[in-house]
PyMOL Python script that loads the backbone (N, CA, C, O; Angstrom):
from pymol import cmd

cmd.read_pdbstr("""\
ATOM      1  N   MET A   1     128.466 162.727 104.356  1.00  0.00           N
ATOM      2  CA  MET A   1     128.659 161.351 104.724  1.00  0.00           C
ATOM      3  C   MET A   1     128.029 160.423 103.681  1.00  0.00           C
ATOM      4  O   MET A   1     128.625 159.424 103.279  1.00  0.00           O
ATOM      5  N   TRP A   2     126.802 160.778 103.248  1.00  0.00           N
ATOM      6  CA  TRP A   2     126.167 159.907 102.256  1.00  0.00           C
ATOM      7  C   TRP A   2     126.951 159.927 100.959  1.00  0.00           C
ATOM      8  O   TRP A   2     127.037 158.905 100.277  1.00  0.00           O
ATOM      9  N   SER A   3     127.539 161.091 100.595  1.00  0.00           N
ATOM     10  CA  SER A   3     128.277 161.152  99.336  1.00  0.00           C
ATOM     11  C   SER A   3     129.551 160.314  99.402  1.00  0.00           C
ATOM     12  O   SER A   3     129.944 159.706  98.407  1.00  0.00           O
ATOM     13  N   LYS A   4     130.197 160.278 100.563  1.00  0.00           N
ATOM     14  CA  LYS A   4     131.390 159.439 100.702  1.00  0.00           C
ATOM     15  C   LYS A   4     131.008 157.976 100.492  1.00  0.00           C
ATOM     16  O   LYS A   4     131.694 157.245  99.779  1.00  0.00           O
ATOM     17  N   ASN A   5     129.918 157.558 101.114  1.00  0.00           N
ATOM     18  CA  ASN A   5     129.431 156.194 100.946  1.00  0.00           C
ATOM     19  C   ASN A   5     129.049 155.945  99.495  1.00  0.00           C
ATOM     20  O   ASN A   5     129.362 154.896  98.932  1.00  0.00           O
ATOM     21  N   PHE A   6     128.379 156.906  98.902  1.00  0.00           N
ATOM     22  CA  PHE A   6     127.913 156.800  97.521  1.00  0.00           C
ATOM     23  C   PHE A   6     129.074 156.681  96.542  1.00  0.00           C
ATOM     24  O   PHE A   6     129.028 155.877  95.611  1.00  0.00           O
ATOM     25  N   LEU A   7     130.095 157.466  96.750  1.00  0.00           N
ATOM     26  CA  LEU A   7     131.199 157.516  95.797  1.00  0.00           C
ATOM     27  C   LEU A   7     132.254 156.429  96.001  1.00  0.00           C
ATOM     28  O   LEU A   7     132.986 156.102  95.067  1.00  0.00           O
ATOM     29  N   HIS A   8     132.343 155.871  97.198  1.00  0.00           N
ATOM     30  CA  HIS A   8     133.468 154.982  97.484  1.00  0.00           C
ATOM     31  C   HIS A   8     133.101 153.567  97.916  1.00  0.00           C
ATOM     32  O   HIS A   8     133.992 152.769  98.208  1.00  0.00           O
ATOM     33  N   HIS A   9     131.833 153.241  97.965  1.00  0.00           N
ATOM     34  CA  HIS A   9     131.456 151.906  98.428  1.00  0.00           C
ATOM     35  C   HIS A   9     130.386 151.317  97.515  1.00  0.00           C
ATOM     36  O   HIS A   9     129.757 152.020  96.724  1.00  0.00           O
ATOM     37  N   ASP A  10     130.206 150.050  97.645  1.00  0.00           N
ATOM     38  CA  ASP A  10     129.174 149.346  96.882  1.00  0.00           C
ATOM     39  C   ASP A  10     127.850 149.438  97.638  1.00  0.00           C
ATOM     40  O   ASP A  10     127.428 148.483  98.291  1.00  0.00           O
ATOM     41  N   SER A  11     127.207 150.590  97.541  1.00  0.00           N
ATOM     42  CA  SER A  11     125.973 150.822  98.280  1.00  0.00           C
ATOM     43  C   SER A  11     124.777 150.827  97.336  1.00  0.00           C
ATOM     44  O   SER A  11     124.940 150.791  96.116  1.00  0.00           O
ATOM     45  N   ASN A  12     123.585 150.872  97.901  1.00  0.00           N
ATOM     46  CA  ASN A  12     122.379 150.989  97.089  1.00  0.00           C
ATOM     47  C   ASN A  12     122.384 152.297  96.306  1.00  0.00           C
ATOM     48  O   ASN A  12     121.923 152.340  95.166  1.00  0.00           O
ATOM     49  N   LEU A  13     122.905 153.365  96.916  1.00  0.00           N
ATOM     50  CA  LEU A  13     123.000 154.640  96.201  1.00  0.00           C
ATOM     51  C   LEU A  13     123.844 154.480  94.942  1.00  0.00           C
ATOM     52  O   LEU A  13     123.473 154.949  93.866  1.00  0.00           O
ATOM     53  N   THR A  14     124.964 153.822  95.093  1.00  0.00           N
ATOM     54  CA  THR A  14     125.853 153.617  93.952  1.00  0.00           C
ATOM     55  C   THR A  14     125.149 152.818  92.862  1.00  0.00           C
ATOM     56  O   THR A  14     125.245 153.150  91.680  1.00  0.00           O
ATOM     57  N   LYS A  15     124.456 151.786  93.254  1.00  0.00           N
ATOM     58  CA  LYS A  15     123.778 150.932  92.280  1.00  0.00           C
ATOM     59  C   LYS A  15     122.654 151.642  91.548  1.00  0.00           C
ATOM     60  O   LYS A  15     122.409 151.370  90.373  1.00  0.00           O
ATOM     61  N   HIS A  16     121.963 152.556  92.238  1.00  0.00           N
ATOM     62  CA  HIS A  16     120.781 153.178  91.651  1.00  0.00           C
ATOM     63  C   HIS A  16     121.029 154.548  91.034  1.00  0.00           C
ATOM     64  O   HIS A  16     120.251 154.979  90.184  1.00  0.00           O
ATOM     65  N   ILE A  17     122.078 155.236  91.430  1.00  0.00           N
ATOM     66  CA  ILE A  17     122.308 156.594  90.920  1.00  0.00           C
ATOM     67  C   ILE A  17     123.525 156.670  89.995  1.00  0.00           C
ATOM     68  O   ILE A  17     123.470 157.320  88.952  1.00  0.00           O
ATOM     69  N   LEU A  18     124.607 156.017  90.366  1.00  0.00           N
ATOM     70  CA  LEU A  18     125.850 156.116  89.606  1.00  0.00           C
ATOM     71  C   LEU A  18     125.690 155.826  88.111  1.00  0.00           C
ATOM     72  O   LEU A  18     126.290 156.532  87.300  1.00  0.00           O
ATOM     73  N   PRO A  19     124.906 154.817  87.714  1.00  0.00           N
ATOM     74  CA  PRO A  19     124.777 154.555  86.284  1.00  0.00           C
ATOM     75  C   PRO A  19     124.135 155.702  85.490  1.00  0.00           C
ATOM     76  O   PRO A  19     124.244 155.741  84.264  1.00  0.00           O
ATOM     77  N   TYR A  20     123.477 156.622  86.174  1.00  0.00           N
ATOM     78  CA  TYR A  20     122.779 157.708  85.490  1.00  0.00           C
ATOM     79  C   TYR A  20     123.554 159.022  85.471  1.00  0.00           C
ATOM     80  O   TYR A  20     123.090 160.004  84.892  1.00  0.00           O
ATOM     81  N   ILE A  21     124.718 159.050  86.090  1.00  0.00           N
ATOM     82  CA  ILE A  21     125.533 160.264  86.079  1.00  0.00           C
ATOM     83  C   ILE A  21     126.260 160.344  84.737  1.00  0.00           C
ATOM     84  O   ILE A  21     126.961 159.408  84.355  1.00  0.00           O
ATOM     85  N   PRO A  22     126.096 161.450  84.028  1.00  0.00           N
ATOM     86  CA  PRO A  22     126.698 161.585  82.688  1.00  0.00           C
ATOM     87  C   PRO A  22     128.175 161.979  82.753  1.00  0.00           C
ATOM     88  O   PRO A  22     128.536 163.111  82.429  1.00  0.00           O
ATOM     89  N   PHE A  23     129.019 161.044  83.169  1.00  0.00           N
ATOM     90  CA  PHE A  23     130.436 161.349  83.322  1.00  0.00           C
ATOM     91  C   PHE A  23     131.061 161.881  82.035  1.00  0.00           C
ATOM     92  O   PHE A  23     131.985 162.693  82.080  1.00  0.00           O
ATOM     93  N   ASP A  24     130.562 161.426  80.901  1.00  0.00           N
ATOM     94  CA  ASP A  24     131.112 161.887  79.631  1.00  0.00           C
ATOM     95  C   ASP A  24     130.816 163.365  79.381  1.00  0.00           C
ATOM     96  O   ASP A  24     131.464 163.994  78.545  1.00  0.00           O
ATOM     97  N   LYS A  25     129.852 163.915  80.092  1.00  0.00           N
ATOM     98  CA  LYS A  25     129.480 165.315  79.886  1.00  0.00           C
ATOM     99  C   LYS A  25     129.946 166.228  81.028  1.00  0.00           C
ATOM    100  O   LYS A  25     129.751 167.442  80.965  1.00  0.00           O
ATOM    101  N   LEU A  26     130.553 165.661  82.058  1.00  0.00           N
ATOM    102  CA  LEU A  26     130.949 166.478  83.208  1.00  0.00           C
ATOM    103  C   LEU A  26     132.041 167.491  82.866  1.00  0.00           C
ATOM    104  O   LEU A  26     132.033 168.598  83.404  1.00  0.00           O
ATOM    105  N   ALA A  27     132.970 167.146  81.995  1.00  0.00           N
ATOM    106  CA  ALA A  27     134.017 168.101  81.608  1.00  0.00           C
ATOM    107  C   ALA A  27     133.398 169.293  80.882  1.00  0.00           C
ATOM    108  O   ALA A  27     133.782 170.437  81.124  1.00  0.00           O
ATOM    109  N   LEU A  28     132.449 169.026  80.000  1.00  0.00           N
ATOM    110  CA  LEU A  28     131.755 170.109  79.291  1.00  0.00           C
ATOM    111  C   LEU A  28     130.958 170.962  80.280  1.00  0.00           C
ATOM    112  O   LEU A  28     130.966 172.190  80.192  1.00  0.00           O
ATOM    113  N   PHE A  29     130.274 170.312  81.216  1.00  0.00           N
ATOM    114  CA  PHE A  29     129.502 171.022  82.239  1.00  0.00           C
ATOM    115  C   PHE A  29     130.424 171.943  83.034  1.00  0.00           C
ATOM    116  O   PHE A  29     130.084 173.100  83.280  1.00  0.00           O
ATOM    117  N   THR A  30     131.589 171.432  83.434  1.00  0.00           N
ATOM    118  CA  THR A  30     132.547 172.226  84.202  1.00  0.00           C
ATOM    119  C   THR A  30     133.037 173.420  83.388  1.00  0.00           C
ATOM    120  O   THR A  30     133.179 174.518  83.926  1.00  0.00           O
ATOM    121  N   LYS A  31     133.295 173.219  82.106  1.00  0.00           N
ATOM    122  CA  LYS A  31     133.720 174.328  81.234  1.00  0.00           C
ATOM    123  C   LYS A  31     132.626 175.394  81.143  1.00  0.00           C
ATOM    124  O   LYS A  31     132.922 176.589  81.133  1.00  0.00           O
ATOM    125  N   LYS A  32     131.372 174.966  81.077  1.00  0.00           N
ATOM    126  CA  LYS A  32     130.250 175.914  81.015  1.00  0.00           C
ATOM    127  C   LYS A  32     130.146 176.711  82.317  1.00  0.00           C
ATOM    128  O   LYS A  32     129.836 177.903  82.297  1.00  0.00           O
ATOM    129  N   ILE A  33     130.404 176.054  83.440  1.00  0.00           N
ATOM    130  CA  ILE A  33     130.389 176.756  84.731  1.00  0.00           C
ATOM    131  C   ILE A  33     131.487 177.808  84.752  1.00  0.00           C
ATOM    132  O   ILE A  33     131.250 178.944  85.163  1.00  0.00           O
ATOM    133  N   ILE A  34     132.682 177.443  84.315  1.00  0.00           N
ATOM    134  CA  ILE A  34     133.813 178.381  84.276  1.00  0.00           C
ATOM    135  C   ILE A  34     133.482 179.569  83.378  1.00  0.00           C
ATOM    136  O   ILE A  34     133.754 180.714  83.739  1.00  0.00           O
ATOM    137  N   GLN A  35     132.900 179.305  82.214  1.00  0.00           N
ATOM    138  CA  GLN A  35     132.531 180.387  81.298  1.00  0.00           C
ATOM    139  C   GLN A  35     131.455 181.279  81.929  1.00  0.00           C
ATOM    140  O   GLN A  35     131.506 182.502  81.800  1.00  0.00           O
ATOM    141  N   GLY A  36     130.491 180.666  82.606  1.00  0.00           N
ATOM    142  CA  GLY A  36     129.457 181.437  83.288  1.00  0.00           C
ATOM    143  C   GLY A  36     130.033 182.328  84.378  1.00  0.00           C
ATOM    144  O   GLY A  36     129.549 183.436  84.606  1.00  0.00           O
ATOM    145  N   GLN A  37     131.070 181.837  85.050  1.00  0.00           N
ATOM    146  CA  GLN A  37     131.740 182.652  86.063  1.00  0.00           C
ATOM    147  C   GLN A  37     132.455 183.830  85.412  1.00  0.00           C
ATOM    148  O   GLN A  37     132.408 184.948  85.924  1.00  0.00           O
ATOM    149  N   LYS A  38     133.114 183.584  84.290  1.00  0.00           N
ATOM    150  CA  LYS A  38     133.800 184.668  83.574  1.00  0.00           C
ATOM    151  C   LYS A  38     132.812 185.711  83.072  1.00  0.00           C
ATOM    152  O   LYS A  38     133.113 186.905  83.050  1.00  0.00           O
ATOM    153  N   ASP A  39     131.630 185.252  82.670  1.00  0.00           N
ATOM    154  CA  ASP A  39     130.594 186.156  82.149  1.00  0.00           C
ATOM    155  C   ASP A  39     129.804 186.844  83.259  1.00  0.00           C
ATOM    156  O   ASP A  39     128.962 187.698  82.982  1.00  0.00           O
ATOM    157  N   GLY A  40     130.070 186.479  84.515  1.00  0.00           N
ATOM    158  CA  GLY A  40     129.381 187.096  85.640  1.00  0.00           C
ATOM    159  C   GLY A  40     127.982 186.556  85.888  1.00  0.00           C
ATOM    160  O   GLY A  40     127.203 187.170  86.616  1.00  0.00           O
ATOM    161  N   ILE A  41     127.656 185.421  85.295  1.00  0.00           N
ATOM    162  CA  ILE A  41     126.331 184.822  85.456  1.00  0.00           C
ATOM    163  C   ILE A  41     126.305 183.866  86.646  1.00  0.00           C
ATOM    164  O   ILE A  41     125.284 183.737  87.321  1.00  0.00           O
ATOM    165  N   ILE A  42     127.417 183.203  86.898  1.00  0.00           N
ATOM    166  CA  ILE A  42     127.515 182.193  87.950  1.00  0.00           C
ATOM    167  C   ILE A  42     128.466 182.686  89.033  1.00  0.00           C
ATOM    168  O   ILE A  42     129.496 183.296  88.747  1.00  0.00           O
ATOM    169  N   ASN A  43     128.108 182.416  90.256  1.00  0.00           N
ATOM    170  CA  ASN A  43     128.870 182.794  91.437  1.00  0.00           C
ATOM    171  C   ASN A  43     130.338 182.400  91.293  1.00  0.00           C
ATOM    172  O   ASN A  43     130.662 181.229  91.095  1.00  0.00           O
ATOM    173  N   LYS A  44     131.224 183.401  91.395  1.00  0.00           N
ATOM    174  CA  LYS A  44     132.660 183.161  91.238  1.00  0.00           C
ATOM    175  C   LYS A  44     133.284 182.418  92.413  1.00  0.00           C
ATOM    176  O   LYS A  44     134.404 181.921  92.304  1.00  0.00           O
ATOM    177  N   ASP A  45     132.573 182.338  93.533  1.00  0.00           N
ATOM    178  CA  ASP A  45     133.106 181.647  94.710  1.00  0.00           C
ATOM    179  C   ASP A  45     132.928 180.132  94.625  1.00  0.00           C
ATOM    180  O   ASP A  45     133.500 179.399  95.432  1.00  0.00           O
ATOM    181  N   LEU A  46     132.148 179.658  93.664  1.00  0.00           N
ATOM    182  CA  LEU A  46     131.921 178.216  93.521  1.00  0.00           C
ATOM    183  C   LEU A  46     133.121 177.547  92.858  1.00  0.00           C
ATOM    184  O   LEU A  46     133.756 178.124  91.975  1.00  0.00           O
ATOM    185  N   LEU A  47     133.420 176.340  93.287  1.00  0.00           N
ATOM    186  CA  LEU A  47     134.446 175.537  92.630  1.00  0.00           C
ATOM    187  C   LEU A  47     133.755 174.759  91.509  1.00  0.00           C
ATOM    188  O   LEU A  47     132.904 173.914  91.788  1.00  0.00           O
ATOM    189  N   PRO A  48     134.099 175.025  90.259  1.00  0.00           N
ATOM    190  CA  PRO A  48     133.374 174.427  89.125  1.00  0.00           C
ATOM    191  C   PRO A  48     133.222 172.911  89.181  1.00  0.00           C
ATOM    192  O   PRO A  48     132.164 172.388  88.830  1.00  0.00           O
ATOM    193  N   LYS A  49     134.252 172.199  89.613  1.00  0.00           N
ATOM    194  CA  LYS A  49     134.158 170.734  89.646  1.00  0.00           C
ATOM    195  C   LYS A  49     133.222 170.225  90.743  1.00  0.00           C
ATOM    196  O   LYS A  49     132.832 169.058  90.725  1.00  0.00           O
ATOM    197  N   LEU A  50     132.858 171.083  91.695  1.00  0.00           N
ATOM    198  CA  LEU A  50     131.973 170.667  92.773  1.00  0.00           C
ATOM    199  C   LEU A  50     130.517 171.069  92.543  1.00  0.00           C
ATOM    200  O   LEU A  50     129.648 170.705  93.335  1.00  0.00           O
ATOM    201  N   VAL A  51     130.239 171.811  91.476  1.00  0.00           N
ATOM    202  CA  VAL A  51     128.869 172.261  91.235  1.00  0.00           C
ATOM    203  C   VAL A  51     127.943 171.083  90.949  1.00  0.00           C
ATOM    204  O   VAL A  51     126.852 171.015  91.516  1.00  0.00           O
ATOM    205  N   TYR A  52     128.348 170.163  90.093  1.00  0.00           N
ATOM    206  CA  TYR A  52     127.474 169.022  89.775  1.00  0.00           C
ATOM    207  C   TYR A  52     127.179 168.167  91.005  1.00  0.00           C
ATOM    208  O   TYR A  52     126.011 167.865  91.253  1.00  0.00           O
ATOM    209  N   PRO A  53     128.197 167.756  91.799  1.00  0.00           N
ATOM    210  CA  PRO A  53     127.873 166.972  92.995  1.00  0.00           C
ATOM    211  C   PRO A  53     126.999 167.757  93.977  1.00  0.00           C
ATOM    212  O   PRO A  53     126.162 167.168  94.661  1.00  0.00           O
ATOM    213  N   ALA A  54     127.185 169.075  94.052  1.00  0.00           N
ATOM    214  CA  ALA A  54     126.341 169.881  94.941  1.00  0.00           C
ATOM    215  C   ALA A  54     124.895 169.869  94.467  1.00  0.00           C
ATOM    216  O   ALA A  54     123.974 169.791  95.280  1.00  0.00           O
ATOM    217  N   ILE A  55     124.692 169.943  93.167  1.00  0.00           N
ATOM    218  CA  ILE A  55     123.336 169.897  92.619  1.00  0.00           C
ATOM    219  C   ILE A  55     122.709 168.540  92.920  1.00  0.00           C
ATOM    220  O   ILE A  55     121.562 168.469  93.363  1.00  0.00           O
ATOM    221  N   VAL A  56     123.453 167.471  92.683  1.00  0.00           N
ATOM    222  CA  VAL A  56     122.922 166.121  92.943  1.00  0.00           C
ATOM    223  C   VAL A  56     122.524 165.980  94.411  1.00  0.00           C
ATOM    224  O   VAL A  56     121.439 165.484  94.716  1.00  0.00           O
ATOM    225  N   SER A  57     123.397 166.415  95.319  1.00  0.00           N
ATOM    226  CA  SER A  57     123.063 166.262  96.738  1.00  0.00           C
ATOM    227  C   SER A  57     121.925 167.177  97.155  1.00  0.00           C
ATOM    228  O   SER A  57     121.153 166.828  98.049  1.00  0.00           O
ATOM    229  N   ASN A  58     121.803 168.346  96.525  1.00  0.00           N
ATOM    230  CA  ASN A  58     120.698 169.244  96.847  1.00  0.00           C
ATOM    231  C   ASN A  58     119.374 168.771  96.252  1.00  0.00           C
ATOM    232  O   ASN A  58     118.315 169.289  96.609  1.00  0.00           O
ATOM    233  N   ILE A  59     119.423 167.815  95.370  1.00  0.00           N
ATOM    234  CA  ILE A  59     118.206 167.210  94.838  1.00  0.00           C
ATOM    235  C   ILE A  59     117.883 165.939  95.615  1.00  0.00           C
ATOM    236  O   ILE A  59     116.742 165.736  96.031  1.00  0.00           O
ATOM    237  N   TYR A  60     118.867 165.096  95.809  1.00  0.00           N
ATOM    238  CA  TYR A  60     118.662 163.789  96.430  1.00  0.00           C
ATOM    239  C   TYR A  60     118.129 163.900  97.859  1.00  0.00           C
ATOM    240  O   TYR A  60     117.150 163.242  98.213  1.00  0.00           O
ATOM    241  N   ILE A  61     118.762 164.715  98.663  1.00  0.00           N
ATOM    242  CA  ILE A  61     118.387 164.788 100.076  1.00  0.00           C
ATOM    243  C   ILE A  61     116.970 165.333 100.268  1.00  0.00           C
ATOM    244  O   ILE A  61     116.197 164.711 100.997  1.00  0.00           O
ATOM    245  N   PRO A  62     116.582 166.465  99.652  1.00  0.00           N
ATOM    246  CA  PRO A  62     115.204 166.932  99.857  1.00  0.00           C
ATOM    247  C   PRO A  62     114.145 165.964  99.334  1.00  0.00           C
ATOM    248  O   PRO A  62     113.080 165.833  99.939  1.00  0.00           O
ATOM    249  N   ILE A  63     114.413 165.299  98.245  1.00  0.00           N
ATOM    250  CA  ILE A  63     113.422 164.361  97.715  1.00  0.00           C
ATOM    251  C   ILE A  63     113.129 163.282  98.744  1.00  0.00           C
ATOM    252  O   ILE A  63     111.972 162.910  98.939  1.00  0.00           O
ATOM    253  N   ASN A  64     114.149 162.784  99.395  1.00  0.00           N
ATOM    254  CA  ASN A  64     113.958 161.740 100.393  1.00  0.00           C
ATOM    255  C   ASN A  64     113.485 162.293 101.736  1.00  0.00           C
ATOM    256  O   ASN A  64     112.744 161.625 102.458  1.00  0.00           O
ATOM    257  N   ALA A  65     113.905 163.495 102.066  1.00  0.00           N
ATOM    258  CA  ALA A  65     113.532 164.075 103.354  1.00  0.00           C
ATOM    259  C   ALA A  65     112.079 164.530 103.383  1.00  0.00           C
ATOM    260  O   ALA A  65     111.448 164.498 104.439  1.00  0.00           O
ATOM    261  N   PHE A  66     111.538 164.951 102.252  1.00  0.00           N
ATOM    262  CA  PHE A  66     110.158 165.438 102.213  1.00  0.00           C
ATOM    263  C   PHE A  66     109.201 164.419 102.807  1.00  0.00           C
ATOM    264  O   PHE A  66     108.328 164.771 103.601  1.00  0.00           O
ATOM    265  N   ASP A  67     109.361 163.174 102.431  1.00  0.00           N
ATOM    266  CA  ASP A  67     108.403 162.158 102.830  1.00  0.00           C
ATOM    267  C   ASP A  67     108.368 161.933 104.337  1.00  0.00           C
ATOM    268  O   ASP A  67     107.289 161.759 104.902  1.00  0.00           O
ATOM    269  N   PHE A  68     109.533 161.932 105.007  1.00  0.00           N
ATOM    270  CA  PHE A  68     109.490 161.654 106.442  1.00  0.00           C
ATOM    271  C   PHE A  68     109.550 162.900 107.311  1.00  0.00           C
ATOM    272  O   PHE A  68     109.099 162.863 108.455  1.00  0.00           O
ATOM    273  N   LEU A  69     110.094 164.005 106.804  1.00  0.00           N
ATOM    274  CA  LEU A  69     110.137 165.221 107.617  1.00  0.00           C
ATOM    275  C   LEU A  69     108.836 166.016 107.549  1.00  0.00           C
ATOM    276  O   LEU A  69     108.382 166.581 108.544  1.00  0.00           O
ATOM    277  N   LEU A  70     108.251 166.048 106.363  1.00  0.00           N
ATOM    278  CA  LEU A  70     107.066 166.870 106.177  1.00  0.00           C
ATOM    279  C   LEU A  70     105.797 166.063 105.953  1.00  0.00           C
ATOM    280  O   LEU A  70     104.711 166.632 105.835  1.00  0.00           O
ATOM    281  N   ASP A  71     105.924 164.750 105.893  1.00  0.00           N
ATOM    282  CA  ASP A  71     104.776 163.910 105.570  1.00  0.00           C
ATOM    283  C   ASP A  71     104.094 164.456 104.320  1.00  0.00           C
ATOM    284  O   ASP A  71     102.874 164.619 104.272  1.00  0.00           O
ATOM    285  N   ASN A  72     104.918 164.733 103.311  1.00  0.00           N
ATOM    286  CA  ASN A  72     104.432 165.401 102.110  1.00  0.00           C
ATOM    287  C   ASN A  72     104.991 164.694 100.881  1.00  0.00           C
ATOM    288  O   ASN A  72     106.204 164.529 100.749  1.00  0.00           O
ATOM    289  N   THR A  73     104.128 164.290 100.011  1.00  0.00           N
ATOM    290  CA  THR A  73     104.586 163.643  98.780  1.00  0.00           C
ATOM    291  C   THR A  73     104.219 164.472  97.547  1.00  0.00           C
ATOM    292  O   THR A  73     104.205 163.948  96.434  1.00  0.00           O
ATOM    293  N   ASN A  74     103.923 165.752  97.737  1.00  0.00           N
ATOM    294  CA  ASN A  74     103.557 166.633  96.638  1.00  0.00           C
ATOM    295  C   ASN A  74     104.798 166.948  95.799  1.00  0.00           C
ATOM    296  O   ASN A  74     105.677 167.690  96.237  1.00  0.00           O
ATOM    297  N   ASN A  75     104.863 166.386  94.609  1.00  0.00           N
ATOM    298  CA  ASN A  75     106.043 166.567  93.758  1.00  0.00           C
ATOM    299  C   ASN A  75     106.238 168.002  93.315  1.00  0.00           C
ATOM    300  O   ASN A  75     107.376 168.441  93.154  1.00  0.00           O
ATOM    301  N   GLU A  76     105.166 168.744  93.113  1.00  0.00           N
ATOM    302  CA  GLU A  76     105.305 170.143  92.690  1.00  0.00           C
ATOM    303  C   GLU A  76     106.011 170.967  93.763  1.00  0.00           C
ATOM    304  O   GLU A  76     106.849 171.812  93.447  1.00  0.00           O
ATOM    305  N   GLU A  77     105.678 170.726  95.019  1.00  0.00           N
ATOM    306  CA  GLU A  77     106.350 171.442  96.106  1.00  0.00           C
ATOM    307  C   GLU A  77     107.814 171.045  96.208  1.00  0.00           C
ATOM    308  O   GLU A  77     108.665 171.894  96.473  1.00  0.00           O
ATOM    309  N   LYS A  78     108.120 169.771  96.003  1.00  0.00           N
ATOM    310  CA  LYS A  78     109.510 169.307  96.028  1.00  0.00           C
ATOM    311  C   LYS A  78     110.315 170.013  94.930  1.00  0.00           C
ATOM    312  O   LYS A  78     111.401 170.536  95.178  1.00  0.00           O
ATOM    313  N   ILE A  79     109.768 170.015  93.736  1.00  0.00           N
ATOM    314  CA  ILE A  79     110.468 170.625  92.598  1.00  0.00           C
ATOM    315  C   ILE A  79     110.664 172.121  92.824  1.00  0.00           C
ATOM    316  O   ILE A  79     111.740 172.652  92.550  1.00  0.00           O
ATOM    317  N   LYS A  80     109.638 172.801  93.320  1.00  0.00           N
ATOM    318  CA  LYS A  80     109.744 174.241  93.597  1.00  0.00           C
ATOM    319  C   LYS A  80     110.845 174.505  94.621  1.00  0.00           C
ATOM    320  O   LYS A  80     111.658 175.412  94.444  1.00  0.00           O
ATOM    321  N   HIS A  81     110.870 173.713  95.690  1.00  0.00           N
ATOM    322  CA  HIS A  81     111.887 173.873  96.732  1.00  0.00           C
ATOM    323  C   HIS A  81     113.293 173.661  96.161  1.00  0.00           C
ATOM    324  O   HIS A  81     114.186 174.480  96.378  1.00  0.00           O
ATOM    325  N   ILE A  82     113.478 172.571  95.439  1.00  0.00           N
ATOM    326  CA  ILE A  82     114.804 172.223  94.908  1.00  0.00           C
ATOM    327  C   ILE A  82     115.293 173.296  93.944  1.00  0.00           C
ATOM    328  O   ILE A  82     116.436 173.743  94.045  1.00  0.00           O
ATOM    329  N   LYS A  83     114.438 173.717  93.008  1.00  0.00           N
ATOM    330  CA  LYS A  83     114.843 174.750  92.042  1.00  0.00           C
ATOM    331  C   LYS A  83     115.193 176.051  92.755  1.00  0.00           C
ATOM    332  O   LYS A  83     116.202 176.684  92.443  1.00  0.00           O
ATOM    333  N   SER A  84     114.365 176.443  93.705  1.00  0.00           N
ATOM    334  CA  SER A  84     114.610 177.694  94.418  1.00  0.00           C
ATOM    335  C   SER A  84     115.902 177.626  95.222  1.00  0.00           C
ATOM    336  O   SER A  84     116.680 178.580  95.235  1.00  0.00           O
ATOM    337  N   PHE A  85     116.132 176.503  95.890  1.00  0.00           N
ATOM    338  CA  PHE A  85     117.342 176.368  96.699  1.00  0.00           C
ATOM    339  C   PHE A  85     118.597 176.404  95.836  1.00  0.00           C
ATOM    340  O   PHE A  85     119.574 177.067  96.183  1.00  0.00           O
ATOM    341  N   ILE A  86     118.570 175.697  94.720  1.00  0.00           N
ATOM    342  CA  ILE A  86     119.738 175.664  93.847  1.00  0.00           C
ATOM    343  C   ILE A  86     119.973 177.015  93.176  1.00  0.00           C
ATOM    344  O   ILE A  86     121.108 177.486  93.106  1.00  0.00           O
ATOM    345  N   LEU A  87     118.914 177.632  92.689  1.00  0.00           N
ATOM    346  CA  LEU A  87     119.071 178.877  91.935  1.00  0.00           C
ATOM    347  C   LEU A  87     119.204 180.125  92.801  1.00  0.00           C
ATOM    348  O   LEU A  87     119.836 181.094  92.381  1.00  0.00           O
ATOM    349  N   LYS A  88     118.621 180.124  94.006  1.00  0.00           N
ATOM    350  CA  LYS A  88     118.631 181.319  94.830  1.00  0.00           C
ATOM    351  C   LYS A  88     119.303 181.156  96.182  1.00  0.00           C
ATOM    352  O   LYS A  88     119.677 182.146  96.812  1.00  0.00           O
ATOM    353  N   GLY A  89     119.460 179.916  96.637  1.00  0.00           N
ATOM    354  CA  GLY A  89     120.007 179.684  97.972  1.00  0.00           C
ATOM    355  C   GLY A  89     118.995 180.094  99.029  1.00  0.00           C
ATOM    356  O   GLY A  89     117.790 180.047  98.785  1.00  0.00           O
ATOM    357  N   ILE A  90     119.474 180.496 100.204  1.00  0.00           N
ATOM    358  CA  ILE A  90     118.546 180.866 101.262  1.00  0.00           C
ATOM    359  C   ILE A  90     118.375 182.378 101.382  1.00  0.00           C
ATOM    360  O   ILE A  90     117.601 182.854 102.212  1.00  0.00           O
ATOM    361  N   ARG A  91     119.097 183.129 100.554  1.00  0.00           N
ATOM    362  CA  ARG A  91     118.980 184.588 100.581  1.00  0.00           C
ATOM    363  C   ARG A  91     117.635 185.018 100.018  1.00  0.00           C
ATOM    364  O   ARG A  91     117.136 184.425  99.061  1.00  0.00           O
ATOM    365  N   ASN A  92     117.063 186.031 100.603  1.00  0.00           N
ATOM    366  CA  ASN A  92     115.806 186.597 100.114  1.00  0.00           C
ATOM    367  C   ASN A  92     116.121 187.705  99.126  1.00  0.00           C
ATOM    368  O   ASN A  92     116.551 188.791  99.513  1.00  0.00           O
ATOM    369  N   GLU A  93     115.908 187.427  97.855  1.00  0.00           N
ATOM    370  CA  GLU A  93     116.221 188.434  96.829  1.00  0.00           C
ATOM    371  C   GLU A  93     114.958 188.872  96.149  1.00  0.00           C
ATOM    372  O   GLU A  93     115.000 189.716  95.254  1.00  0.00           O
TER     373      GLU A  93
END
""", "prot")
cmd.dss("prot")
cmd.show_as("cartoon", "prot")
cmd.util.cbc("prot")
cmd.orient("prot")
């Protein structure tokens, strides 16, 4: 829901985040994802064009949720959580 608002309306999210998205590099990023899938490094079930928005949403939501859900402003814990979630998901490996 937040991404629909972010991508299609004149919201605060759009004003503060959209200018920093490297649209000129997204095609290259998508090609790298496709190559990583061919090389067996990246999950083949992922849709390459959706990887970047998934990363953004997996960063944005926890950063904002930490403060009110956990009463925690420890940036190291936020970064550890975000990296682990993006790179490993919820599976215990």
